[in-house]
DRENDO-1510 file (C-alpha; in Angstrom, 1 decimal, always signed):
<recs>
REC; n; res; u; v; w
REC; 1; MET; -24.1; +16.8; +20.7 .
REC; 2; GLY; -23.4; +15.3; +17.6 .
REC; 3; LEU; -19.8; +13.8; +16.8 .
REC; 4; VAL; -20.1; +13.3; +13.1 .
REC; 5; THR; -17.4; +10.8; +11.6 .
REC; 6; SER; -16.9; +8.5; +8.7 .
REC; 7; ASP; -16.6; +4.6; +8.3 .
REC; 8; ALA; -13.3; +5.1; +7.6 .
REC; 9; ASP; -12.0; +5.9; +10.9 .
REC; 10; THR; -8.3; +5.4; +12.0 .
REC; 11; PRO; -6.6; +5.3; +15.7 .
REC; 12; PHE; -6.4; +9.0; +15.9 .
REC; 13; ARG; -9.9; +9.8; +15.0 .
REC; 14; ALA; -10.7; +6.8; +17.7 .
REC; 15; GLN; -8.4; +8.9; +19.9 .
REC; 16; MET; -10.0; +12.3; +19.1 .
REC; 17; ILE; -13.7; +11.1; +19.4 .
REC; 18; SER; -12.8; +9.7; +23.1 .
REC; 19; ALA; -10.9; +12.9; +23.8 .
REC; 20; LEU; -14.5; +14.8; +22.9 .
REC; 21; SER; -16.7; +12.8; +24.1 .
REC; 22; TYR; -15.0; +13.1; +27.6 .
REC; 23; ALA; -14.7; +17.0; +27.1 .
REC; 24; LEU; -18.3; +17.1; +26.4 .
REC; 25; ILE; -19.3; +14.6; +29.1 .
REC; 26; GLU; -17.3; +17.1; +31.5 .
REC; 27; ARG; -19.8; +20.0; +30.1 .
REC; 28; SER; -22.7; +18.1; +31.1 .
REC; 29; ASN; -23.2; +17.2; +27.1 .
REC; 30; VAL; -24.6; +13.4; +25.7 .
REC; 31; PRO; -22.3; +13.1; +22.7 .
REC; 32; ALA; -23.6; +11.3; +20.2 .
REC; 33; ILE; -21.5; +9.6; +17.5 .
REC; 34; ILE; -22.8; +9.7; +14.1 .
REC; 35; ASN; -21.0; +7.7; +11.3 .
REC; 36; ILE; -21.7; +9.0; +7.8 .
REC; 37; GLY; -20.9; +6.8; +4.5 .
REC; 38; PRO; -20.0; +8.3; +0.9 .
REC; 39; THR; -23.6; +8.2; -0.6 .
REC; 40; SER; -26.6; +11.2; -0.4 .
REC; 41; GLU; -28.6; +8.6; +1.9 .
REC; 42; ASP; -25.7; +8.5; +4.0 .
REC; 43; VAL; -26.0; +12.1; +4.5 .
REC; 44; ALA; -29.5; +12.5; +4.7 .
REC; 45; ASN; -29.4; +9.7; +7.2 .
REC; 46; ALA; -27.2; +11.6; +9.0 .
REC; 47; SER; -29.1; +15.1; +9.0 .
REC; 48; ARG; -32.1; +12.8; +10.3 .
REC; 49; GLN; -30.4; +11.4; +13.0 .
REC; 50; LEU; -29.2; +15.5; +14.2 .
REC; 51; LEU; -32.8; +16.4; +14.4 .
REC; 52; ARG; -33.9; +13.4; +16.0 .
REC; 53; TYR; -31.0; +14.1; +18.8 .
REC; 54; ARG; -32.0; +18.1; +18.8 .
REC; 55; ALA; -27.8; +18.3; +19.5 .
REC; 56; GLU; -26.9; +21.4; +20.4 .
REC; 57; ALA; -23.8; +21.4; +18.1 .
REC; 58; THR; -22.1; +19.7; +15.6 .
REC; 59; ILE; -18.8; +18.2; +15.6 .
REC; 60; PHE; -17.4; +17.2; +12.0 .
REC; 61; LEU; -14.8; +14.7; +12.1 .
REC; 62; SER; -14.8; +13.8; +8.5 .
REC; 63; GLY; -13.3; +15.5; +5.7 .
REC; 64; SER; -15.3; +18.7; +4.1 .
REC; 65; PRO; -19.2; +18.5; +5.5 .
REC; 66; PRO; -21.7; +18.3; +3.0 .
REC; 67; ALA; -23.3; +21.3; +2.2 .
REC; 68; SER; -26.7; +19.8; +3.0 .
REC; 69; LEU; -25.5; +19.1; +6.5 .
REC; 70; VAL; -24.0; +22.5; +6.9 .
REC; 71; GLU; -27.5; +23.7; +5.9 .
REC; 72; VAL; -29.1; +21.4; +8.4 .
REC; 73; THR; -27.3; +22.7; +11.3 .
REC; 74; ARG; -27.3; +26.8; +10.5 .
REC; 75; ARG; -31.3; +26.1; +9.7 .
REC; 76; ASN; -31.4; +24.7; +13.5 .
REC; 77; GLY; -29.5; +27.2; +14.9 .
REC; 78; GLN; -26.6; +24.5; +15.3 .
REC; 79; PRO; -22.6; +25.6; +16.1 .
REC; 80; LEU; -20.3; +23.7; +13.4 .
REC; 81; ILE; -17.0; +22.9; +14.5 .
REC; 82; LEU; -14.6; +21.2; +12.2 .
REC; 83; VAL; -11.6; +19.0; +13.6 .
REC; 84; ASN; -8.5; +18.9; +10.7 .
REC; 85; ARG; -11.0; +19.7; +8.1 .
REC; 86; ALA; -11.5; +22.1; +5.3 .
REC; 87; GLY; -14.7; +24.7; +5.5 .
REC; 88; THR; -15.1; +27.9; +4.5 .
REC; 89; GLY; -16.7; +30.3; +6.9 .
REC; 90; LEU; -17.0; +27.6; +9.6 .
REC; 91; ASP; -15.7; +27.7; +13.1 .
REC; 92; SER; -12.5; +25.0; +13.2 .
REC; 93; VAL; -9.3; +23.7; +15.0 .
REC; 94; HIS; -6.8; +22.3; +13.3 .
REC; 95; CYS; -3.6; +21.0; +13.9 .
REC; 96; ASP; -0.5; +22.7; +11.7 .
REC; 97; ASP; +0.1; +20.3; +9.1 .
REC; 98; ARG; +2.9; +22.9; +7.2 .
REC; 99; ASP; +5.0; +23.1; +10.6 .
REC; 100; GLY; +4.8; +19.7; +11.0 .
REC; 101; ALA; +6.1; +18.9; +7.5 .
REC; 102; GLN; +8.7; +21.5; +7.9 .
REC; 103; GLN; +9.9; +19.4; +11.2 .
REC; 104; ALA; +9.6; +16.4; +9.1 .
REC; 105; PHE; +11.7; +17.5; +6.2 .
REC; 106; GLU; +14.6; +19.4; +9.0 .
REC; 107; ALA; +14.9; +16.0; +10.9 .
REC; 108; LEU; +15.7; +13.9; +7.7 .
REC; 109; ARG; +17.8; +16.4; +6.0 .
REC; 110; MET; +20.1; +16.6; +9.3 .
REC; 111; ALA; +20.2; +13.1; +9.2 .
REC; 112; GLY; +21.7; +13.2; +5.7 .
REC; 113; ALA; +19.2; +12.5; +3.4 .
REC; 114; SER; +19.0; +13.5; -0.2 .
REC; 115; ARG; +16.2; +11.2; -1.8 .
REC; 116; PHE; +12.9; +12.1; -0.5 .
REC; 117; ALA; +9.9; +10.2; -0.6 .
REC; 118; VAL; +6.3; +10.8; +0.5 .
REC; 119; ILE; +3.8; +8.2; +1.1 .
REC; 120; ASN; -0.1; +9.4; +0.9 .
REC; 121; ARG; -3.6; +8.1; +0.1 .
REC; 122; ALA; -4.9; +9.1; -3.7 .
REC; 123; ASN; -7.5; +11.3; -2.5 .
REC; 124; PRO; -6.4; +12.4; +0.7 .
REC; 125; SER; -8.2; +14.7; +3.1 .
REC; 126; PRO; -7.2; +18.7; +3.2 .
REC; 127; SER; -5.2; +17.8; +6.2 .
REC; 128; LEU; -3.1; +15.1; +4.6 .
REC; 129; SER; -3.2; +16.7; +1.3 .
REC; 130; ALA; -1.6; +19.9; +3.4 .
REC; 131; ARG; +1.2; +17.6; +4.7 .
REC; 132; GLU; +2.1; +16.2; +1.5 .
REC; 133; HIS; +2.2; +19.6; -0.1 .
REC; 134; ALA; +4.5; +21.1; +2.5 .
REC; 135; PHE; +7.1; +18.6; +2.4 .
REC; 136; VAL; +7.5; +18.7; -1.0 .
REC; 137; GLU; +7.6; +22.4; -1.1 .
REC; 138; PHE; +10.4; +22.2; +1.5 .
REC; 139; ALA; +12.5; +19.9; +0.2 .
REC; 140; ALA; +12.3; +21.8; -3.0 .
REC; 141; ALA; +13.4; +25.1; -1.3 .
REC; 142; SER; +16.4; +23.5; -0.1 .
REC; 143; ARG; +16.8; +22.1; -3.9 .
REC; 144; PHE; +15.9; +18.3; -3.2 .
REC; 145; GLU; +13.3; +16.5; -5.4 .
REC; 146; THR; +10.7; +14.2; -3.6 .
REC; 147; LYS; +8.7; +11.2; -5.3 .
REC; 148; ILE; +5.2; +10.9; -4.5 .
REC; 149; VAL; +3.2; +7.8; -4.1 .
REC; 150; ARG; -0.3; +8.3; -3.7 .
REC; 151; VAL; -2.2; +4.6; -3.1 .
REC; 152; GLY; -6.2; +3.8; -2.6 .
REC; 153; ARG; -6.3; +4.1; +1.3 .
REC; 154; ALA; -4.4; +5.7; +4.1 .
REC; 155; ASP; -4.1; +2.8; +6.2 .
REC; 156; TYR; -1.4; -0.2; +6.9 .
REC; 157; GLY; -1.9; -2.0; +3.7 .
REC; 158; GLY; -1.8; +1.1; +1.7 .
REC; 159; GLY; +1.7; +1.6; +3.1 .
REC; 160; LYS; +2.7; -1.7; +2.3 .
REC; 161; GLU; +1.7; -1.2; -1.5 .
REC; 162; ALA; +3.1; +2.3; -1.5 .
REC; 163; ALA; +6.4; +1.3; -0.2 .
REC; 164; ARG; +5.9; -1.8; -2.8 .
REC; 165; GLN; +5.5; +0.7; -5.5 .
REC; 166; LEU; +8.1; +3.1; -4.2 .
REC; 167; LEU; +11.0; +0.3; -4.1 .
REC; 168; ALA; +10.1; -1.2; -7.6 .
REC; 169; SER; +10.0; +2.2; -9.3 .
REC; 170; GLY; +13.7; +2.7; -9.1 .
REC; 171; PRO; +16.6; +3.3; -6.4 .
REC; 172; ALA; +15.2; +3.3; -2.9 .
REC; 173; PRO; +14.9; +6.4; -1.5 .
REC; 174; ASP; +16.8; +7.3; +2.2 .
REC; 175; ALA; +14.2; +9.3; +3.8 .
REC; 176; VAL; +10.5; +8.9; +3.8 .
REC; 177; PHE; +8.1; +11.0; +5.0 .
REC; 178; CYS; +3.9; +9.1; +5.5 .
REC; 179; VAL; +1.1; +11.4; +6.3 .
REC; 180; ASN; +0.0; +9.4; +9.0 .
REC; 181; ASP; +1.3; +6.2; +11.3 .
REC; 182; LEU; -0.5; +3.5; +10.0 .
REC; 183; MET; +1.0; +4.4; +6.5 .
REC; 184; ALA; +4.1; +4.3; +8.3 .
REC; 185; PHE; +3.7; +1.0; +9.9 .
REC; 186; GLY; +3.2; -0.3; +6.7 .
REC; 187; THR; +5.7; +1.0; +5.0 .
REC; 188; LEU; +8.4; +0.1; +7.6 .
REC; 189; ASP; +7.1; -3.3; +7.3 .
REC; 190; HIS; +7.4; -3.6; +3.5 .
REC; 191; ILE; +11.3; -1.9; +3.8 .
REC; 192; ARG; +12.3; -4.2; +5.9 .
REC; 193; GLY; +11.0; -7.5; +4.1 .
REC; 194; ALA; +12.9; -6.1; +1.6 .
REC; 195; GLY; +15.9; -6.5; +2.9 .
REC; 196; LEU; +16.7; -2.8; +3.6 .
REC; 197; ARG; +17.6; -1.6; +7.3 .
REC; 198; VAL; +15.7; +1.4; +9.2 .
REC; 199; PRO; +17.1; +3.5; +9.8 .
REC; 200; ASP; +20.6; +2.8; +8.4 .
REC; 201; ASP; +19.4; +2.4; +4.9 .
REC; 202; VAL; +15.9; +4.5; +4.9 .
REC; 203; SER; +15.2; +6.7; +7.6 .
REC; 204; VAL; +10.9; +6.6; +7.8 .
REC; 205; ILE; +8.3; +9.4; +9.9 .
REC; 206; GLY; +5.0; +9.2; +10.3 .
REC; 207; PHE; +2.2; +11.9; +11.6 .
REC; 208; ASP; -0.4; +11.4; +14.6 .
REC; 209; ASP; +2.1; +9.7; +17.1 .
REC; 210; VAL; -0.8; +7.0; +17.9 .
REC; 211; PRO; +0.0; +4.5; +20.4 .
REC; 212; VAL; +1.3; +1.5; +18.6 .
REC; 213; ALA; +4.0; +4.3; +17.4 .
REC; 214; ALA; +6.0; +3.2; +20.6 .
REC; 215; TRP; +5.8; -0.2; +20.3 .
REC; 216; SER; +9.1; -1.7; +20.1 .
REC; 217; SER; +8.0; -3.5; +16.9 .
REC; 218; TYR; +7.9; -0.1; +15.3 .
REC; 219; ARG; +9.7; +2.7; +17.5 .
REC; 220; LEU; +8.5; +5.3; +15.2 .
REC; 221; THR; +9.6; +8.7; +14.8 .
REC; 222; THR; +6.6; +10.8; +14.2 .
REC; 223; LEU; +4.4; +14.0; +14.9 .
REC; 224; ARG; +2.3; +13.8; +17.9 .
REC; 225; GLN; -1.0; +15.7; +18.1 .
REC; 226; ASP; -3.1; +15.8; +21.3 .
REC; 227; PRO; -6.1; +15.1; +21.2 .
REC; 228; ARG; -7.3; +16.2; +24.8 .
REC; 229; ARG; -6.1; +19.7; +23.9 .
REC; 230; ILE; -7.7; +19.9; +20.8 .
REC; 231; ALA; -10.7; +18.3; +22.4 .
REC; 232; ARG; -10.8; +21.5; +25.4 .
REC; 233; GLU; -10.1; +24.3; +22.4 .
REC; 234; VAL; -13.5; +22.6; +20.7 .
REC; 235; VAL; -15.2; +23.2; +23.7 .
REC; 236; SER; -13.8; +26.9; +24.4 .
REC; 237; ILE; -14.8; +27.9; +21.0 .
REC; 238; LEU; -18.4; +26.1; +21.4 .
REC; 239; ASP; -19.0; +28.1; +24.5 .
REC; 240; ARG; -17.8; +31.6; +22.9 .
REC; 241; ARG; -20.4; +30.8; +19.6 .
REC; 242; LEU; -23.0; +29.8; +21.6 .
REC; 243; ALA; -22.4; +33.2; +23.8 .
REC; 244; ASP; -22.3; +35.6; +20.7 .
REC; 245; PRO; -23.4; +34.0; +17.7 .
REC; 246; ASP; -22.0; +36.7; +15.2 .
REC; 247; LEU; -18.6; +36.0; +16.0 .
REC; 248; PRO; -17.1; +36.3; +12.8 .
REC; 249; PRO; -15.6; +32.2; +12.1 .
REC; 250; ILE; -13.0; +31.3; +14.6 .
REC; 251; SER; -10.3; +29.3; +13.8 .
REC; 252; VAL; -7.5; +27.7; +15.9 .
REC; 253; TYR; -4.1; +26.0; +15.0 .
REC; 254; PHE; -2.5; +23.8; +17.3 .
REC; 255; PRO; +1.6; +23.5; +17.3 .
REC; 256; VAL; +2.8; +19.3; +16.5 .
REC; 257; GLU; +5.9; +17.8; +18.2 .
REC; 258; LEU; +8.1; +15.9; +16.9 .
REC; 259; VAL; +8.8; +12.5; +18.8 .
REC; 260; VAL; +12.1; +11.0; +18.4 .
REC; 261; ARG; +12.4; +7.2; +18.6 .
REC; 262; GLU; +14.5; +5.2; +16.3 .
REC; 263; THR; +13.4; +5.1; +12.7 .
REC; 264; VAL; +15.6; +8.1; +11.6 .
REC; 265; ARG; +19.2; +8.0; +11.1 .
REC; 266; ALA; +21.3; +9.8; +14.6 .
REC; 267; ARG; +22.2; +13.4; +13.1 .
REC; 268; LEU; +25.6; +13.9; +11.0 .
</recs>
């Protein structure tokens, strides 16, 4: 069983790989984790590995799968399942990014916020892009503008840099939605280092609920995805696809849960 991911792994992706590996082992599969880089040679190498392992199926965890990789899996009769990734006509499992963004906006608005910002990376994955766009849409529907800051990486350093740019560009927002927890951690540390209080001056919400979010140094309010539930659904789709290869594409969306900690002001 091929699990294809990227070199730029995140804590949530590591949780997802662990959950998928456990679920597949329970199914009596042997997971083969394949990192895929950005070049055409990286993609070709990943394809060769899939062929060498004679994988029963491929689970893709990294952006939109390259067309050549899709073709390899189809030519060899392998089901291809995407997790939180874009791919027209392919089986997929997604968290409900749109609903998560709505929950984030509503929590911040009920806390009295009126100056909103979103922090994202410059070239976001489809999932990160969906979170940003949905948040901006919900804010606009309530007649609020949203300042958007995009930086090179969706990690801790990217969050710090985005927060620096945000504070340097004018009056500080009173609410920041970060598209993942790593960026939220960097944002929190820069905001606090600049002398602002969280949540009294600025409320911050992340996305994913990685284990560090619960640490006392962060106590981050965030949206929770459940890797184990997603992994179980991937296995269910795999079994359905193998039983009937002619089924139309299967797409499953999971709800996310707002986990309230200490980075959002108490409701007014």
